[in-house]
N, C-alpha and C positions, 0 to 999 in steps of 0.2 A: 826744666822741661815738666810738661802735664802729663801723668797717666794716664793714657785715654783707656777709656771701655770702647773694645770694638766689635760689629759681627760679621759674622761669615758667612755670606750665602754662596752655595756651590761647593760641593765636596765631591768633585772628580778628579781627572786625573793630575788636571795644572793644580791642585788644592795644595801638593807635598812639597815645593821649594817654599810657597806660605807659609804653610806652617812652621818650617823649621826659621822661616824670618822671624814669625813671631814668638817663638821660644828664644830667638836669639835676643830680640830683642825686650823683654817678657819687665825688664826693668823700665820699660817706658810704654808699653802695652798691654793691657787686660783682655782674651777673647772672652767675651760678656755670653755670648752663645754660637752656635753655629748650627746652619740650618739647609737642608737638601731636603723637595720633597718626596724624598725615596726614603724610608723607613728603614730599610738595609745600611742603605748610607751611612744614615747618622747613626744607626748602632756600630755599623764598622768603625767611623770615625773618631766615636767617642772610645772604641774599643782602641784603636792602636795610639791615641793618643792624650786621652785622659783629659779631654777638653771637654766643657758643658756643651750642648746640643739643645734646641729647640724645638719645638713640633710645628710651629707655623712661622712664616718671617714678620708674622704681626706680631709677635714677643718684641722683635727686633728692633721694630719701626715705632711699637708705641712703648719703648722704655726709654725714658729722657735719659738715663745715664749714659745711654750710646749717643760716641758724636757722633762715629762714622762707620759706615759698611764696607766691606772687601766684597767686590762681587767677581766670583769666578765662576760664572756661569757659560754656557752656549750663547754666541753672537744674537741670537733672534730673539731674547731673553732681557735684552740690556735695553732697550730703551723704555719699558714697561718698567725693570727694577731701580731706572734713576728716576723715574716718573717720582714713584712710591717714595723712596729715599727724601727725593727733594721736599715732596709734600708733608715728609716726616722731619723735615731740620735735620739732616744727615749730610754730612761728608761721605762722597765716594770715592775709594781705588778700586778702578777698574780693570780685570785683566782685557789685554785688547784682543780683538777689536773694539774699537768704540759701539759700531753696532752690524747690524748684516746687509746695512742699505744703503747708501750714499744720506738720503733723506733721514735716516734715521739717527746716523751717526750725527749731523747736524741739529737734529731734535737734543740727542742728548747732551751737546754743549750748551744749546740756548738754555735747557730746563734747568742744569744748575747755575748756569751767568743769571739767568731771571731771579732764582731762590738767592742769589749771594752766599751759593755754599762751594766748597771750596771740590774740584774734581781734577783727580790725579789717574792719567792711564800706565799699566805696564810694559812699558817698551825699554827692558832693562839694557840691550846692550849700549846704549849712550851710557852706561855707568862702569863697563869693562874699563880698567884701567889706560890699557893699550889705545883703546877708543879717546879717551880722554887726552891722551899726550896727543895723539894726530890732532884733535880739536884744536889744540893751544900752539900746533907746530903752523896750523892753517889760519889760526886768528894773528898771530906773532908775526908772520910772512915770512919768515924764515925758510919755507918752501917756495915763497914768492907765488905767483897766480896761479890758478887752476886752467891747464890747457885741452886735457883727454884724461877720461875715467874710465874706469870697468866697475861694475858690479856682478859679482857669481855668487848663487847660492843653489850648491850642485847636491843635496841630501836624500836619503832613501828613506820613504816610508813600506812598512810592508802591509801583506794581505789584513792583517789582526788588525792591523789599526786602521783601516777601513772599513775591516766589518762592523764598527760600534756602531749602531743606527742615527742616520743624519749627517758621518762625518763625510766631509768633500762633498755635501750636497745643497746646492745653494737655499735652500728652504730653511734651516736650521745654520749653516755657517755664513753663509754669502757669498764666498768665493772659493777659491780653489789655492795654490799655492801662494800665491802674492798676498790674500789678505789671512790667511792660515798662518802658514811659514816663516816667510819671505819677510814680513810686513817686519821683524825686527830690524834686520838688516836693511829695507829700502827706507826704514824709519831715521837708521844713525846715516844711511847715505844720506837726506834730505837735509838732516843736518847739518851736516859739514860742506854739504855743497848747495844747497837751496833746492828748489823748483826748478826745472825744466823748464821752457817756453815750450818746445815743441817736443813729440813722442811720436814713433810710429814703430809698433810691434804686431807679433803675429803669437796668440796664443792656440793652444792645443792640449785635446787629453787622451794620454798615451791607452794603447789597448790594455795596459797592467792591471787596473783599475776601472768597475762598477763606479763611475762617479759622475755627475754633470756641473762639474766645474773644470778649470783648465788645472792641470798637473807639471807642464811644459810652459815657457814665455820666455820670448826673445823677443828684444827693441833695440832701437836708437834711439837716442835721447842730445837734444840742443839746448843750451843757456842761449838768452840775449847775449851775455857777455862773451860768447863763442866760443866756451868750453862746450865738449862733446863727450859722452858716453855711451858706452853699451852694456846690454843690459842681458842677463842669462840665469833664469831660476827656474829649478824644477826639485818634484818630489819621486824622479824614478832612477836617480845615480847609484846603485847599490854598488857598495856598502854605506854610502854618505860621506859628505868632504866638509871641511873646514872650509865657511864661506870664504868672501875674498873681496877686500874693494883695494884696487891699487889706483891712483892719485900722481899723474905725471904732471907738475909744476914749472915755471918759468924758472927756478932755482934749485931742484932737486922734486925726490921723488918718494911715495911710500908705498908702502903695503903691508895691508892688515888682514891678516889670514886669521880668522878664528880671535882665539885672544893674544896674536902677536903681531905686534908693528914692525917692521923693519923701515927705517927712512935714512936716505942719500942724499945731501946735499952737494952744489956742484964746487965749493972748495974743499971736501974731503971730508966732512964729518959724516958718522954714522952714528944712527940712531937704533936701539933695539929694548923692545918694552913687553913685559909681557910672557906670553908663551912657556904656560906652567905644564902643561901636557894633558890637563883636562879635557873629557870628552862634553862636547858642546851641542850634543841632543840631534847631528846631521844626522844621526843612524836608525837603525830599527827602536830604538827605545829614542821616545822624541823627551824623553826626560832624562835622559844622562847627562847632566850636569849640575855643578855645586851651586847651592844656593845664595852668591854671596852679591849677587848683583840684583836678585830681588829682595835680598835685608835691603843693597843702596835705595831701591825705589822705593821702601816704606818707608826707610830713613827720612829720607828727603821727601815723603810726604806729611808724615809727621814734624819733622823741621817746617814744612811750610804751613801749618796748621796754628804751631805754637810759635810762629812768625809772622802769622797775618800777610804771606804772598803766596803766590802761584808755587806749582810744585812744576819743578826742571820740565817735566812731559804732561804738560796738561792738555786741557781738551781743546784750545787752540792750536796746541804744536802736533797735537795728536791728525787733527784735519791736516796738517799738509802731507803727511805720507798716503792717507787716503785720497787727496784728489790725483797722488802720481798714480796709486793701482787705478782708479778709476779712468785717467788717463789712458792706460796700457789698455785694461778693457776693451774703452770704448776702441780707441784706435785697433786692435784686435776683431772685432765683431764687427767694426766697419770697414774695414780695408783702407785706412784712410788715416794721415797726420791727424793726430789730437791737440788741440795748445788750450 
């Protein structure tokens, strides 16, 4: 395995589990420098973690020993930063979402593809052990063919969370509960069942906060196979509850609640995986979760670079959940079925 030098761009709230993961994998990766346009954030980051910081992003882009950037900035900055990284020949591990708009999201993926560089996306729910076991059960046909499903993300975010400038606003984040919070569960859902062919949804903003994006969405989804599902996501459910994916199939059923999988087959087999009781960020503190799944994303990204393959969640994979979100927003805004 190659020990790589990596630059970190973006030192806000989202950097915490990534920094823990960088320390956990210090035998494989070295932080060449960390950058934020805010001198205060750079100073606080260096004091807290003892890692080097740089005063300009060019210090990382121009350093030939830096092979990749970890980009942890707000969505509206992603397309420009990825374009600069690609021009400098740097691979990128990008915090979700791809970008703030569908066009910019596609541009992020195509920019890296044209440059022949590796793009990994931080959608860590796929790396939970219980989620991986459910994927394997479905792939092996243990539960049979999916018939009906439901996905629910009933989280809570408080006033302080939305008080940060730009949080929950289209100009910075590009979207609300779908693109910022529920995207992790929706990505896992799409990775398990694929994209639906038809979506009819309703989107709204509750009076709890002053944002111009949606914080509650309800929808019905249908696949060409005949599978049908419901979707209910919000950040207005105090105090916040574990997200759930439920799937009923021809040979059994499964419920994935947070990091706990419970599956039952028609022949009497019962499967239980996970459920260590860890808080998973569904309440007022969005960072109240352990970092092992972020560490798994980083390890897979490093493996992909070493092995010359795509990361498990690459740009094209991430575009699928972006397409689902686009369909949900389109249906909600136009009051019609999106296909």
